[in-house]
N, C-alpha and C positions, 0 to 999 in steps of 0.2 A: 643656610642658603637654600632657597627654593628655586627649582627649575622644572620646566615642563619636559615630559618625556613621552616617547612612543616606543612600544615594543612591536617589532615588525618581524614576520617570518619571511626571510629572503630566499629567492630562487624557488618560490612557490606562488601560485595565484590564489591559494586558499590558506586559511589559518591552520595551524598544526601540521604544516608541511615545511619542507626546506629547513633553513637554519635560522633560529631566532637571534635577534640583536636588540638591545635597548639603546635608544638614541636620546641623549641628554642635550636638549637644545640650549645653546648659550653657555655650555659648561667647559669650554676649551681651556679656561684658566684655572680650573679646579686642581688642587694639589694631587700629585701622582698617587700618593698613598690612598687618598680618598677614592680616586677613580678605580684603583685595583680592588679596594674593599667593596665598592659598589658592584663590580663584576662578580665577586665572590657571593655577594648578597643575592644576586639574580640567579646564580648557578648556570649562567650562560657561558659560552666560550669567550665571547668578546662583546664589548660595548663601545659606543662612540660618544664623543663629546665635541660639539660644534661651536664655531665662533666666527667672527669676521676675519678677513684676510687682506693683507696689503698686496698680495701677488696673485690672488685667485678670487673666484666668487665666494668660496666658502673655505674655512679652515676646518679640518677634521682630524681629531686625535683618536687613535685606536688602542684599546687596552685589553689585555688578557687578565686573568686573575693574578698573574705573577709579575707582569711587566708591560710597558708600553711597546708597541711594535710599529714599524714605519707605515704599513699599509695592510689592508685586508679586503677581500673581495665581497663576501656576503654582507659585512657591515657597511660597505659603500652603497650597495643596493638598498639596504635597510635605511640608511641615512637619507638618501634622496627620495625614496618612497615616502618616508615620514614627513620630510619637508614639503613635498608636493601635496600631500594630503592636508597639510596645514596652510597651504597657499604661500609658503615661504620661498618657494621657487616655482617657476612656470615651466611648461613644456618647452624643450629646445636644448641647445648646447650650453654647457657650463663647465667650470673648472674647479678642482678641489686642491687646496694646499695640504699636502701630506708630508711626513718626514721622508718619504721616498722621492719626493718631487711633486710637481704639478701634474695632476691626473685629469685627462679629458673625459667628459661624460656627456651623455644625452639622456633626457627624461622625456618619456611619452606616457603620461598617465601613471599606471603602476609598473611600467616597464622601464628598466634602466640599462643602458649600454655603457660600459666603461672601457676605455682603451688603456690597457696595461702597457707598461714600458717595454722597450726592446729587451729581450732576455739576456741575462748574464749566465753563461754556462760555467759552472764551477767544477770541482773535482769529481771524478768517478769514484765510486766506492765498491770494493770487492763484494761480489754477490753473496758470499758466505757470511760476511759481516752483517749485511742488510737482512738476509734471510733469517738470521737468528733473532732479529728484533721482532719479527712476526711469527716466530715459531714454525717456520716452514723450511724446506731444503733449498739449497742454492740452485738445484735443477728446476725449481718452480719459477725461477726468474729467467725471462727469455730475451732480455736486452740489458746492457750494462747500466746499473743504477747510477744516476748522476744528480748532483746538486744543481738546481736551476732556479733562477729568480726572475720574476717580472714585477718586482716590488717587495717580495718576501721569499726567502729561499726555502726550497723543499727538496728532499731526495726523491726524485721521480723513479718509481720502480714498476716495471711492466711484468705482470704475471701471466702464466700460461692459460688460466681459465677462471671462470666465476667460482667454481668449487674451492679453488685455492684461496681466492679473495675472501670467501665467506668463512674460511677456516682460521683466519688470522687471529692471533692473540698476542697482545703487546707484552714483551719482556723488557722491563725497565733496566735490568742489569745489562742486557745486550744493547739497549739503546744508549746507555752510558758508554759502553765500549765503542759504539759507532761514533759518538761524540768525541771520545778520546782519539780515535783514528783520524777524525777530521780536525783535531786540535780546536774543538768547539765545545768549551765547557758548559755553555748555556744551550741545552738541547731542547728547551721548550720551543715548540713549533719548528723543530728540525726533524721531527718524526718522518719516516718514509711516507710518501704519498703513493699508495698502492693503486695500480691501474690494470684493467683488463678489457679485452674486446671479445664479443660484442657487449652491448649494454644490458640493462636490466629488462627493458621492454623492446618491442619491435622498433620503437622510434629512436632508441638510443644507440650511439656508436661506440661510446666508451663508458665504463662504469668504474667508480673509484671508492676508496675508503681512506680515512685518516684517523688512526687510533692515537689518542693523546695521553700524555703523561700527567700525573697530578702536578699542580692543583686544578688543572682543567678537567672538565667532564671527560668520560672515558673515550668518547668518539665525537667527531665533528660531523654534523648532518650534511652540510654542503660547504665546500671550501673553494671560494671563488678565486683567490689569489693562486692557490695551488693548481686550479684548473688552467689558468693562463700559463703557468710554468710547464705543466704537463703537455699542453697543446704545442708550445714551442719545441719541447723535447721530441714529441712524436713527429712533427712536421720536419724538423731539421734532420732527423735520422731516417726519413723515408718510411716511417712505420704507419703512416696514413696516406691515402692516395690523393686526398683533396684537403685544402686548408680550412674547410668549413665542416663542422660536425656538431652533434648533440652530445653533451656530457650529462651523466646522471650520477647521483650519489644519494645515500640515505634511505634507500628502500628497505633494507633489512632492519633499520631502526624504527620503521613505521613513519618516517618523515621524508617521503620522496621529494627530491629536488631535481631541477633541470636547468641547464644553461645552453644557449646557442653560442657557439664559439667560432671565431674567424681569425686565423693567423694571417698577419699582414706581411707581405713581402715574400721573396723566394726563400727556398730552404736554407741557403747559405748566407742570407742577409735579412733576417727577420727584423722588422721595424717596430713591431708591437703585436698585441693580441687583443681583439675585441671580445668581451665576455658580456652577454646579455641575459638578464633574468627579471622576473617579476617579483613583487613583494605584496604582502597582505598585512595590514595593521591589526594586531591582536588586541592591544589595550593602550590607553593613553591616560595620562594623569600628571600629578605633581610629585616630585621627589624632594625630600629634605636632606641635604648633605651638610656635614660639618665643614668648617673652614680648614681644619687640619686634623691629623691623627698623631 
């Protein structure tokens, strides 16, 4: 089976920045095993496969190297930037059918704004359990870690400073222990989303990292879905003074990414989170995929 694809660096306005994602146009019905094999072939964290929808303008499926996930942020930006570059969508509002529900988005050239769903606040996790995952001490965590989802769950963990953030090293044994504590055997994409203030540059308000367990690459350059969850966490707990801020990620990897974030609603009744970012098409072409594996 032959499909057109675009490789897009999301949350960056130039290539080789932000987070890459390969978008396979018209591939939404490709077998799951083939989709995961394609992600492994690219060595990217995630890839998307698009198709027609009966309930939205576009159907989007999101895949890691190990499984399908309901929603992801940087692949949403990449998908719409790729489709806009091909003339498959025009500037303006549109909707995406995802396994997490229908996502509202807006396209303006190479800029995409997605409205992530109202947050679901899950369990808090003891600081010592989370700290062990990153090889730091519990005292380096300055607010209770909590699982939060605006389409995909992450354990949002606020650290005291940038030096602590830079020192993180993923301990997969401790990560499994955290999964056991949460009674969550599938820990892929349940890794802590580490956050600190201020950001990497004068323009940034928060800076984050996401260290990943195999078979994914070791670190995610920019995580749009976790950025939404993190924003809801910070706003709901009074840890930021205003609902609009700039989020940065990936600088230490040499892949700087940036998002403009706006939490919608009061602290005690958040209705969603707008996350905006740009994308740059790196390469385009044709991919040959088998019908099954």
